[in-house]
N, CA and C of each residue as an Amber inpcrd file, in Angstrom:
protein
   564
  15.1900000   1.1870000 -13.2510000  15.1230000  -0.1830000 -13.7250000
  16.5440000  -0.7110000 -13.7470000  16.7680000  -1.8700000 -13.1310000
  18.1000000  -2.4510000 -13.0870000  18.0170000  -3.9380000 -12.8320000
  19.1460000  -4.5240000 -12.4970000  19.2060000  -5.9590000 -12.2670000
  20.2250000  -6.2070000 -11.1770000  19.8610000  -7.0110000 -10.2150000
  20.8170000  -7.3590000  -9.1670000  21.0230000  -8.8670000  -9.1590000
  21.0460000  -9.4590000 -10.3380000  21.2730000 -10.8920000 -10.4710000
  22.7410000 -11.2220000 -10.3520000  23.1440000 -12.3390000 -10.9330000
  24.5400000 -12.7860000 -10.8650000  25.4760000 -11.7270000 -11.4310000
  25.0660000 -11.0840000 -12.5100000  25.8400000  -9.9920000 -13.0860000
  25.0260000  -8.7190000 -12.8970000  25.3560000  -7.9700000 -11.8620000
  24.5930000  -6.7830000 -11.5260000  24.7000000  -5.7340000 -12.6220000
  23.5650000  -5.1510000 -12.9710000  23.5190000  -4.1050000 -13.9810000
  23.0210000  -2.8360000 -13.2990000  23.7820000  -1.7520000 -13.3850000
  23.3380000  -0.5070000 -12.7620000  21.9750000  -0.0880000 -13.3070000
  21.1790000   0.4930000 -12.4530000  19.8410000   0.9080000 -12.8520000
  19.8290000   2.2170000 -13.6030000  18.7090000   2.4790000 -14.2240000
  18.4970000   3.7380000 -14.9160000  17.1030000   4.2420000 -14.5660000
  16.9450000   5.5370000 -14.5720000  15.6540000   6.1310000 -14.2840000
  14.7790000   6.0600000 -15.5290000  13.5540000   5.6140000 -15.3340000
  12.6060000   5.5140000 -16.4360000  11.4120000   6.3900000 -16.1010000
  11.0140000   7.2260000 -17.0220000   9.8370000   8.0620000 -16.8390000
   8.6550000   7.3760000 -17.5130000   7.6200000   7.0920000 -16.7280000
   6.4410000   6.3920000 -17.2400000   5.3580000   7.4320000 -17.5040000
   5.0370000   7.6480000 -18.7680000   4.0560000   8.6660000 -19.1260000
   2.8330000   8.0870000 -19.8400000   2.9860000   6.9520000 -20.4760000
   1.9060000   6.4250000 -21.3030000   1.1320000   5.2890000 -20.6420000
   1.3870000   5.0510000 -19.3590000   0.7170000   3.9580000 -18.6590000
   0.6050000   4.3200000 -17.1800000  -0.4530000   3.8800000 -16.5510000
  -0.5960000   4.0770000 -15.1140000   0.5740000   3.3530000 -14.4430000
   1.3030000   4.0250000 -13.5770000   2.5820000   3.5150000 -13.0900000
   2.4590000   2.1810000 -12.3440000   1.3890000   1.9800000 -11.5890000
   1.2120000   0.6890000 -10.9050000   1.0860000  -0.4340000 -11.9280000
   0.3840000  -0.1710000 -13.0210000   0.2480000  -1.1740000 -14.0770000
   1.5790000  -1.4210000 -14.7790000   2.3810000  -0.3850000 -14.9240000
   3.7170000  -0.5180000 -15.5090000   4.5560000  -1.4870000 -14.6670000
   4.5560000  -1.2830000 -13.3670000   5.3150000  -2.1660000 -12.4700000
   4.7430000  -3.5810000 -12.4670000   3.4050000  -3.6840000 -12.4690000
   2.7570000  -5.0020000 -12.5490000   3.2260000  -5.7510000 -13.7900000
   3.2270000  -5.0720000 -14.9320000   3.6200000  -5.7170000 -16.1870000
   5.0640000  -6.1950000 -16.1490000   5.9370000  -5.4390000 -15.4900000
   7.3410000  -5.8670000 -15.3770000   7.4690000  -7.1200000 -14.5110000
   6.6990000  -7.1980000 -13.4390000   6.7320000  -8.3940000 -12.5980000
   6.1880000  -9.5900000 -13.3810000   5.0940000  -9.3970000 -14.1080000
   4.5280000 -10.4950000 -14.8940000   5.5010000 -10.9680000 -15.9730000
   6.1850000 -10.0310000 -16.6010000   7.1980000 -10.3780000 -17.6130000
   8.3500000 -11.1600000 -16.9630000   8.7560000 -10.7350000 -15.7880000
   9.8050000 -11.4440000 -15.0440000   9.3700000 -12.8780000 -14.7460000
   8.1340000 -13.0420000 -14.2730000   7.6380000 -14.3840000 -13.9530000
   7.5700000 -15.2560000 -15.2030000   7.1630000 -14.6810000 -16.3130000
   7.1080000 -15.4310000 -17.5770000   8.4870000 -15.9070000 -18.0230000
   9.5200000 -15.1800000 -17.6290000  10.8770000 -15.5210000 -18.0620000
  11.5960000 -16.5230000 -17.1720000  10.9620000 -16.9800000 -16.1220000
  11.5970000 -17.9370000 -15.2100000  11.6690000 -19.3250000 -15.8400000
  12.7190000 -20.0510000 -15.5000000  12.7930000 -21.4650000 -15.8750000
  11.9000000 -22.2340000 -14.9050000  11.5070000 -23.4260000 -15.2620000
  10.4560000 -24.1580000 -14.5430000  10.6550000 -24.2530000 -13.0360000
  11.8280000 -24.5870000 -12.5590000  12.0310000 -24.7130000 -11.1100000
  13.0200000 -23.6930000 -10.5590000  13.2840000 -22.6660000 -11.3010000
  14.2520000 -21.6440000 -10.8920000  13.7280000 -20.8710000  -9.6770000
  14.4830000 -20.8470000  -8.5800000  14.0600000 -20.0240000  -7.4320000
  14.0340000 -18.5560000  -7.8510000  13.1700000 -17.7790000  -7.2380000
  13.0950000 -16.3690000  -7.6060000  12.6650000 -15.5360000  -6.4060000
  12.9250000 -14.2640000  -6.5380000  12.4640000 -13.2690000  -5.5780000
  11.9610000 -12.0850000  -6.3810000  10.7480000 -11.6850000  -6.1580000
  10.1890000 -10.4960000  -6.8030000   9.7020000  -9.5580000  -5.7060000
  10.0250000  -8.3020000  -5.8570000   9.6310000  -7.2750000  -4.8960000
   8.7750000  -6.2640000  -5.6410000   7.5340000  -6.1260000  -5.2430000
   6.5870000  -5.2120000  -5.8880000   6.2440000  -4.1240000  -4.8890000
   6.7480000  -2.9330000  -5.1210000   6.5240000  -1.8100000  -4.2180000
   5.7940000  -0.7230000  -4.9970000   4.7130000  -0.2200000  -4.4410000
   3.8700000   0.7260000  -5.1710000   3.7880000   2.0720000  -4.4640000
   3.3940000   3.0820000  -5.2050000   3.2220000   4.4160000  -4.6480000
   1.8480000   4.6130000  -4.0100000   0.7670000   4.0740000  -4.5830000
  -0.5410000   4.2440000  -3.9260000  -0.5240000   3.6690000  -2.5220000
  -1.2020000   4.2900000  -1.6100000  -2.1530000   5.3900000  -1.7260000
  -1.5790000   6.7490000  -1.3500000  -0.2670000   6.9430000  -1.4950000
   0.3220000   8.2300000  -1.1290000  -0.2540000   9.3720000  -1.9790000
  -0.2170000  10.5680000  -1.4210000  -0.7040000  11.7520000  -2.1370000
   0.1760000  11.9860000  -3.3630000  -0.4260000  12.3380000  -4.4580000
  -1.7760000  12.8470000  -4.6140000  -2.8500000  11.7690000  -4.7960000
  -2.4860000  10.4910000  -4.7040000  -3.4540000   9.3800000  -4.7580000
  -4.3450000   9.4600000  -5.9920000  -3.7240000   9.4640000  -7.1420000
  -4.4670000   9.5310000  -8.3990000  -4.8600000   8.1110000  -8.8080000
  -6.1560000   7.8430000  -8.9130000  -6.5880000   6.4910000  -9.2720000
  -6.4170000   6.2090000 -10.7670000  -6.3400000   4.9230000 -11.1000000
  -6.3380000   4.4920000 -12.4890000  -7.7120000   4.8180000 -13.0820000
  -7.7780000   5.0580000 -14.3740000  -9.0260000   5.5070000 -15.0020000
 -10.2330000   4.6010000 -14.7450000 -10.1030000   3.2540000 -14.7080000
 -11.3060000   2.4620000 -14.4290000 -11.8450000   2.6320000 -13.0050000
 -11.0670000   3.2360000 -12.1360000 -11.4270000   3.2900000 -10.7180000
 -11.9090000   4.6620000 -10.2460000 -12.0070000   5.6080000 -11.1520000
 -12.3140000   6.9910000 -10.7800000 -13.6370000   7.1380000 -10.0400000
 -14.5990000   6.2960000 -10.3230000 -15.9150000   6.4490000  -9.6900000
 -16.1580000   5.4870000  -8.5310000 -15.1580000   4.7200000  -8.1530000
 -15.3280000   3.8100000  -7.0170000 -15.5500000   4.5980000  -5.7290000
 -16.2570000   4.0030000  -4.8040000 -16.4320000   4.5500000  -3.4460000
 -17.0180000   5.9590000  -3.4390000 -17.8850000   6.2530000  -4.3860000
 -18.4370000   7.6040000  -4.5350000 -19.1330000   8.1590000  -3.3080000
 -19.7330000   7.2980000  -2.5070000 -20.4650000   7.7660000  -1.3300000
 -19.7190000   7.5190000  -0.0220000 -18.5040000   7.0090000  -0.1080000
 -17.7880000   6.6290000   1.1120000 -17.3420000   7.8690000   1.8910000
 -17.6530000   7.8880000   3.1690000 -17.1940000   8.9470000   4.0620000
 -16.6730000   8.2730000   5.3290000 -15.4300000   8.5390000   5.6520000
 -14.8180000   7.9630000   6.8480000 -15.0640000   8.8710000   8.0420000
 -15.5950000   8.2840000   9.0730000 -15.7700000   9.0080000  10.3360000
 -15.4490000   8.0460000  11.4640000 -14.2350000   7.5450000  11.4530000
 -13.7970000   6.5940000  12.4600000 -13.5590000   7.2420000  13.8020000
 -13.0040000   6.4630000  14.6550000 -12.7360000   6.8220000  16.0410000
 -12.0410000   8.1840000  16.1490000 -12.6430000   9.1070000  16.8460000
 -12.0770000  10.4250000  17.1490000 -11.7670000  11.2570000  15.9100000
 -12.5020000  11.0280000  14.8170000 -12.2840000  11.8200000  13.6050000
 -12.5210000  13.2940000  13.8890000 -11.5620000  14.1200000  13.5090000
 -11.6590000  15.5740000  13.6360000 -12.0220000  16.0190000  15.0470000
 -11.4740000  15.3220000  16.0150000 -11.7190000  15.6170000  17.4290000
 -11.3690000  17.0710000  17.7320000 -12.2370000  17.7530000  18.4490000
 -12.0430000  19.1670000  18.7470000 -11.3660000  19.3770000  20.1000000
 -11.8280000  18.6890000  21.1310000 -11.2560000  18.8530000  22.4640000
 -10.0230000  17.9590000  22.5930000  -8.8470000  18.5760000  22.4940000
  -7.5870000  17.8360000  22.5590000  -6.8530000  18.0830000  23.8660000
  -7.5490000  18.5760000  24.8860000  -6.9020000  18.9240000  26.1500000
  -6.3230000  17.7120000  26.8640000  -6.8250000  16.5210000  26.5680000
  -6.2870000  15.3230000  27.2170000  -5.1630000  14.6770000  26.4070000
  -4.6930000  15.3660000  25.3820000  -3.6580000  14.8180000  24.5040000
  -2.3070000  15.4560000  24.8200000  -1.2210000  14.7930000  24.4260000
   0.1030000  15.3920000  24.6250000   0.2430000  16.6920000  23.8240000
   1.2250000  17.5090000  24.2070000   1.4270000  18.8140000  23.5680000
   1.5590000  18.7190000  22.0510000   2.2420000  17.6830000  21.5680000
   2.4650000  17.5940000  20.1210000   1.1670000  17.3590000  19.3610000
   0.0920000  16.9960000  20.0780000  -1.2220000  16.8330000  19.4510000
  -2.1150000  18.0310000  19.7740000  -2.0980000  18.4830000  21.0270000
  -3.0370000  19.5350000  21.4500000  -2.6090000  20.9370000  21.0340000
  -1.3430000  21.1660000  20.7440000  -0.8610000  22.4830000  20.3480000
  -1.4560000  22.8680000  18.9830000  -2.2410000  23.9360000  18.9210000
  -2.8750000  24.3080000  17.6490000  -1.8610000  24.7280000  16.5750000
  -0.6290000  25.0010000  16.9640000   0.3900000  25.4060000  16.0000000
   1.2820000  24.2430000  15.5700000   0.8830000  23.0310000  15.9620000
   1.7080000  21.8760000  15.6150000   1.8140000  21.7280000  14.0980000
   2.8890000  21.1350000  13.6710000   3.0800000  20.8680000  12.2430000
   2.4890000  19.4970000  11.9500000   1.3820000  19.4720000  11.2650000
   0.7410000  18.2060000  10.9380000   1.4900000  17.5080000   9.8030000
   1.5780000  16.2220000   9.9210000   2.1440000  15.4290000   8.8370000
   0.9840000  15.1660000   7.8860000   0.7750000  16.0630000   6.9700000
  -0.3680000  15.9350000   6.0640000   0.0580000  16.3590000   4.6680000
  -0.2950000  15.5560000   3.7130000   0.0010000  15.8790000   2.3260000
  -1.3080000  15.9980000   1.5680000  -2.2340000  16.6880000   2.1390000
  -3.5530000  16.7930000   1.5180000  -3.8790000  18.2360000   1.1520000
  -2.8510000  19.0650000   1.0000000  -3.0740000  20.4820000   0.7070000
  -3.8530000  20.6760000  -0.5930000  -3.6870000  19.7810000  -1.5390000
  -4.3920000  19.9090000  -2.8150000  -5.8090000  19.3570000  -2.7390000
  -6.2070000  18.9030000  -1.5880000  -7.5340000  18.3360000  -1.4030000
  -8.3020000  19.1340000  -0.3640000  -9.0090000  20.1610000  -0.7850000
  -9.8110000  20.8950000   0.2010000 -10.8920000  20.0090000   0.7920000
 -11.2310000  18.9250000   0.0890000 -12.2390000  17.9800000   0.5610000
 -11.5200000  16.7080000   1.0130000 -11.3070000  16.5730000   2.3200000
 -10.5790000  15.4220000   2.8530000 -11.2940000  14.1160000   2.5320000
 -12.6150000  14.1430000   2.4320000 -13.3560000  12.9270000   2.0980000
 -13.0240000  12.4540000   0.6850000 -12.8650000  13.3890000  -0.2350000
 -12.5020000  13.0070000  -1.6040000 -11.0740000  12.4610000  -1.6350000
 -10.1980000  13.0100000  -0.8260000  -8.8390000  12.4770000  -0.7430000
  -8.8540000  11.0440000  -0.2320000  -9.6470000  10.7750000   0.7890000
  -9.7590000   9.4080000   1.3070000 -10.2790000   8.4620000   0.2240000
 -11.2950000   8.9110000  -0.5020000 -11.8280000   8.0710000  -1.5850000
 -10.7640000   7.8290000  -2.6510000  -9.9810000   8.8610000  -2.9900000
  -8.9220000   8.6850000  -3.9900000  -7.8410000   7.7210000  -3.4990000
  -7.5520000   7.7600000  -2.2100000  -6.5940000   6.7920000  -1.6830000
  -7.1090000   5.3770000  -1.8760000  -8.3740000   5.1490000  -1.5500000
  -8.9660000   3.8180000  -1.7450000  -9.0080000   3.4560000  -3.2240000
  -9.3950000   4.3980000  -4.0550000  -9.4570000   4.1510000  -5.5040000
  -8.0850000   3.7790000  -6.0530000  -7.0420000   4.4540000  -5.5790000
  -5.6920000   4.1790000  -6.0960000  -5.2210000   2.7740000  -5.7170000
  -5.7840000   2.2340000  -4.6420000  -5.4010000   0.8870000  -4.2210000
  -6.0760000  -0.2100000  -5.0400000  -7.1280000   0.1170000  -5.7910000
  -7.8080000  -0.8880000  -6.6120000  -6.8400000  -1.4810000  -7.6450000
  -5.9470000  -0.6570000  -8.2040000  -4.9730000  -1.1660000  -9.1800000
  -3.9600000  -2.0930000  -8.5070000  -3.6550000  -1.8340000  -7.2540000
  -2.7540000  -2.7080000  -6.4980000  -3.4340000  -4.0600000  -6.2670000
  -4.7080000  -4.0380000  -5.9050000  -5.4640000  -5.2840000  -5.7310000
  -5.4540000  -6.1060000  -7.0190000  -5.6890000  -5.4430000  -8.1420000
  -5.6950000  -6.1670000  -9.4250000  -4.3100000  -6.7330000  -9.7420000
  -3.2680000  -5.9790000  -9.4290000  -1.9030000  -6.4510000  -9.7000000
  -1.5910000  -7.6960000  -8.8820000  -1.9160000  -7.6880000  -7.5980000
  -1.6770000  -8.8600000  -6.7520000  -2.4640000 -10.0490000  -7.2950000
  -3.7020000  -9.8200000  -7.7150000  -4.4950000 -10.8840000  -8.3240000
  -3.8460000 -11.4190000  -9.5910000  -3.2840000 -10.5340000 -10.4060000
  -2.6070000 -10.9530000 -11.6390000  -1.3760000 -11.7980000 -11.3230000
  -0.6460000 -11.4520000 -10.2610000   0.5310000 -12.2430000  -9.8820000
   0.1110000 -13.6490000  -9.4560000  -0.9330000 -13.7210000  -8.6570000
  -1.4090000 -15.0310000  -8.1920000  -1.9010000 -15.8510000  -9.3790000
  -2.6580000 -15.2250000 -10.2800000  -3.1220000 -15.9350000 -11.4790000
  -1.9450000 -16.4430000 -12.3090000  -0.9200000 -15.6100000 -12.4720000
   0.2570000 -15.9910000 -13.2680000   1.0000000 -17.1480000 -12.6060000
   1.1900000 -17.0790000 -11.2970000   1.8700000 -18.1700000 -10.5960000
   1.0840000 -19.4710000 -10.7160000  -0.2300000 -19.3610000 -10.6550000
  -1.0650000 -20.5520000 -10.8110000  -0.9440000 -21.1100000 -12.2340000
  -0.9860000 -20.2310000 -13.2140000  -0.8470000 -20.6220000 -14.6260000
   0.4950000 -21.3120000 -14.8750000   1.5350000 -20.8340000 -14.2220000
   2.8770000 -21.4110000 -14.3950000   3.0970000 -22.6580000 -13.5350000
   2.1060000 -23.0160000 -12.7340000   2.2400000 -24.1770000 -11.8500000
   3.1880000 -23.9440000 -10.6950000   3.3240000 -22.6860000 -10.2810000
   4.2830000 -22.3440000  -9.2290000   3.6350000 -21.8130000  -7.9520000
   2.3240000 -21.6270000  -7.9660000   1.6740000 -21.0500000  -6.7880000
   1.8720000 -21.9230000  -5.5580000   1.8470000 -23.2350000  -5.7330000
   1.9960000 -24.1340000  -4.5870000   3.4490000 -24.2760000  -4.1290000
   4.3560000 -23.5070000  -4.7480000   5.7670000 -23.5130000  -4.3370000
   6.2670000 -22.0990000  -4.0340000   5.3350000 -21.1730000  -3.8680000
   5.7230000 -19.7660000  -3.7140000   5.1940000 -19.1990000  -2.4000000
   6.0630000 -18.5180000  -1.6750000   5.6810000 -17.7970000  -0.4680000
   5.3900000 -16.3550000  -0.8820000   4.2470000 -15.8460000  -0.4640000
   3.8680000 -14.4670000  -0.7800000   3.7320000 -13.7100000   0.5350000
   4.4230000 -12.5910000   0.6230000   4.3690000 -11.7410000   1.8210000
   3.7760000 -10.4000000   1.4160000   2.7490000  -9.9900000   2.1230000
   2.0920000  -8.7170000   1.8540000   2.1900000  -7.8640000   3.1160000
   2.7700000  -6.6850000   2.9710000   2.8770000  -5.7860000   4.1220000
   2.8910000  -4.3420000   3.6470000   3.0320000  -3.4360000   4.5560000
   3.0980000  -2.0130000   4.2540000   4.1890000  -1.3950000   5.1170000
   4.5350000  -0.1770000   4.8090000   5.5710000   0.4920000   5.5960000
   5.0030000   1.1830000   6.8290000   3.6880000   1.3560000   6.8790000
   3.1110000   2.0600000   8.0190000   1.5880000   2.0090000   7.9710000
   0.9870000   2.3940000   9.0990000  -0.4330000   2.6700000   9.1140000
  -0.6170000   4.1380000   8.7690000  -1.8440000   4.6150000   8.8020000
  -2.0910000   5.9860000   8.3650000  -3.2890000   6.5490000   9.1100000
  -3.1890000   7.7820000   9.5330000  -4.2980000   8.4300000  10.2160000
  -5.1030000   9.2580000   9.2290000  -6.4030000   9.1600000   9.3620000
  -7.3300000   9.8690000   8.4840000  -8.1370000  10.9000000   9.2600000
  -7.5080000  11.6400000  10.1210000  -8.2030000  12.7020000  10.8510000
  -8.4720000  12.3930000  12.3080000  -8.0520000  11.2310000  12.7840000
  -8.2230000  10.9070000  14.1930000  -7.4240000  11.9140000  15.0190000
  -8.0820000  12.5190000  16.0020000  -7.4760000  13.5370000  16.8650000
  -6.9610000  14.7280000  16.0500000  -7.5410000  14.9410000  14.8860000
  -7.1180000  16.0370000  14.0200000  -5.8250000  15.7670000  13.2840000
  -5.3470000  14.5430000  13.3100000  -4.0670000  14.2010000  12.6880000
  -4.2670000  13.4790000  11.3540000  -3.3980000  13.7840000  10.4230000
  -3.3960000  13.1150000   9.1270000  -1.9760000  12.6680000   8.8420000
  -1.8180000  11.4340000   8.4450000  -0.4950000  10.9670000   8.0770000
  -0.0840000   9.7410000   8.8500000   1.2220000   9.5590000   8.9460000
   1.7690000   8.3440000   9.5390000   2.8270000   8.6930000  10.5810000
   3.2210000   7.6960000  11.3240000   4.3290000   7.8730000  12.2510000
   3.9560000   8.4610000  13.5970000   2.6890000   8.4380000  13.9420000
   2.2730000   8.9670000  15.2280000   1.7850000   7.8210000  16.1130000
   1.9950000   7.9290000  17.3920000   1.7340000   6.8130000  18.3110000
   0.2580000   6.6400000  18.6240000  -0.5160000   6.4140000  17.6090000
  -1.9340000   6.0930000  17.7640000  -2.2060000   4.8290000  16.9630000
  -3.2490000   4.1110000  17.3400000  -3.5860000   2.8230000  16.7260000
  -3.5290000   2.8590000  15.2030000  -4.0920000   3.8960000  14.6130000
  -4.1850000   3.9620000  13.1560000  -2.8130000   4.0080000  12.4990000
  -1.8270000   4.5660000  13.1550000  -0.4750000   4.6430000  12.5930000
   0.3580000   3.4030000  12.8740000   0.1050000   2.7460000  13.9870000
   0.9850000   1.6320000  14.3570000   0.5020000   0.2790000  13.8520000
  -0.7290000   0.1840000  13.3950000  -1.2510000  -1.0900000  12.8980000
  -0.8970000  -1.2280000  11.4240000   0.0180000  -2.1250000  11.1310000
   0.5180000  -2.3240000   9.7810000   0.1000000  -3.7120000   9.3110000
  -0.4960000  -3.8090000   8.1230000  -0.8810000  -5.1410000   7.6400000
   0.3440000  -6.0160000   7.3830000   0.2220000  -7.2760000   7.7110000
   1.2930000  -8.2410000   7.4570000   0.6310000  -9.6010000   7.2500000
   0.6500000 -10.0710000   6.0200000   0.0190000 -11.3360000   5.6690000
   1.0240000 -12.1940000   4.9280000   1.0810000 -13.4620000   5.2930000
   1.9820000 -14.3980000   4.6170000   1.1480000 -15.5530000   4.0780000
   1.3220000 -15.8360000   2.7960000   0.7320000 -17.0220000   2.1750000
   1.8630000 -18.0240000   1.9960000   1.7200000 -19.1960000   2.5900000
   2.7630000 -20.2090000   2.4760000   2.0880000 -21.5510000   2.2010000
   2.3520000 -22.1230000   1.0400000   1.7440000 -23.4130000   0.7050000
   2.0560000 -24.4640000   1.7720000   1.0470000 -25.2580000   2.1020000
   1.2330000 -26.3390000   3.0630000   1.0960000 -25.9240000   4.5090000
   0.8830000 -24.6470000   4.7710000   0.7300000 -24.1610000   6.1370000
  -0.7320000 -23.7930000   6.3470000  -1.3160000 -24.3130000   7.3970000
  -2.7130000 -24.0390000   7.6950000  -2.8950000 -22.5610000   8.0180000
  -3.8480000 -21.9060000   7.3680000  -4.0760000 -20.4870000   7.6620000
  -4.4310000 -20.2690000   9.1260000  -3.8710000 -19.2170000   9.7070000
  -4.1580000 -18.8830000  11.0950000  -3.8130000 -17.4270000  11.3370000
  -4.2700000 -16.9260000  12.4550000  -3.9150000 -15.5810000  12.9150000
  -3.1430000 -15.7480000  14.2060000  -2.1130000 -14.9630000  14.3770000
  -1.3380000 -15.0520000  15.6050000  -1.0080000 -13.6520000  16.1060000
  -1.9200000 -13.0300000  16.8380000  -1.6550000 -11.6830000  17.3330000
  -0.5520000 -11.6380000  18.3950000  -0.1420000 -12.7820000  18.9330000
   0.9160000 -12.7790000  19.9480000   2.2580000 -12.3850000  19.3370000
   2.3690000 -12.4120000  18.0250000   3.6170000 -12.0270000  17.3750000
   3.8120000 -10.5180000  17.3530000   2.7570000  -9.7990000  17.7370000
   2.8000000  -8.3470000  17.7200000   2.7770000  -7.8440000  19.1520000
   3.7880000  -7.0800000  19.5010000   3.8020000  -6.5280000  20.8660000
   3.2680000  -5.1140000  20.8350000   2.5400000  -4.7730000  21.8430000
   1.9550000  -3.4400000  21.9040000   2.8110000  -2.5150000  22.7270000
C-alpha cells in the first residue's frame, strides 16, 4: 500500500487475513473514489489475483458453477503427432499450476468462482461512479495480462501460441462514444 501522488509515499506490505483479498482491494478503490473532489481528475488501477491458482473463491461463491465441465476445442487431445515438439514431447514441462487439483474440472470451476468477486467489484465501481455523478466523465478500461489454456492439446496455462492463450479481453467504456467492436485493431 502506497501513494504515488504529488508527494510520493513509499509503500508497505500489508497482510490481509480477515477479508477476502479481492474485496479488500475493492474497498480501497471505493474509499479512494469517495475521497475525490467533485471534478478532480483521477486514475485508479484495480489489479486482482483471481483466477490464478489456487483460485480460492469468496465464501458466497463456493457453490457456483457446480455442474460446469469444460470440454472445449481439443481438450485433453491424445494424438499430438501433428504438433510441434514442445507440445508433442511427452516429457515437456507443462505450464500448469494445478498440482493441488487432482480434479481439473473442479479447478476450472474454482477459477470461474473466484472471478465472481471481481465481477461484483467492477459493478461496485460503476455504481459508485454513478452515485458520485462521475460515470459520464470516466473512461473504464478492462483487460487481462493473457489468455489461458484449459487442457487444449494437453496444455494448461498461458503464454503458448494457441488461440486460448493469445485471445486477451480488452474492453473500453468511454462516455459519448457509440459502442462498437473493431477486430481490425487486432493482428493475428
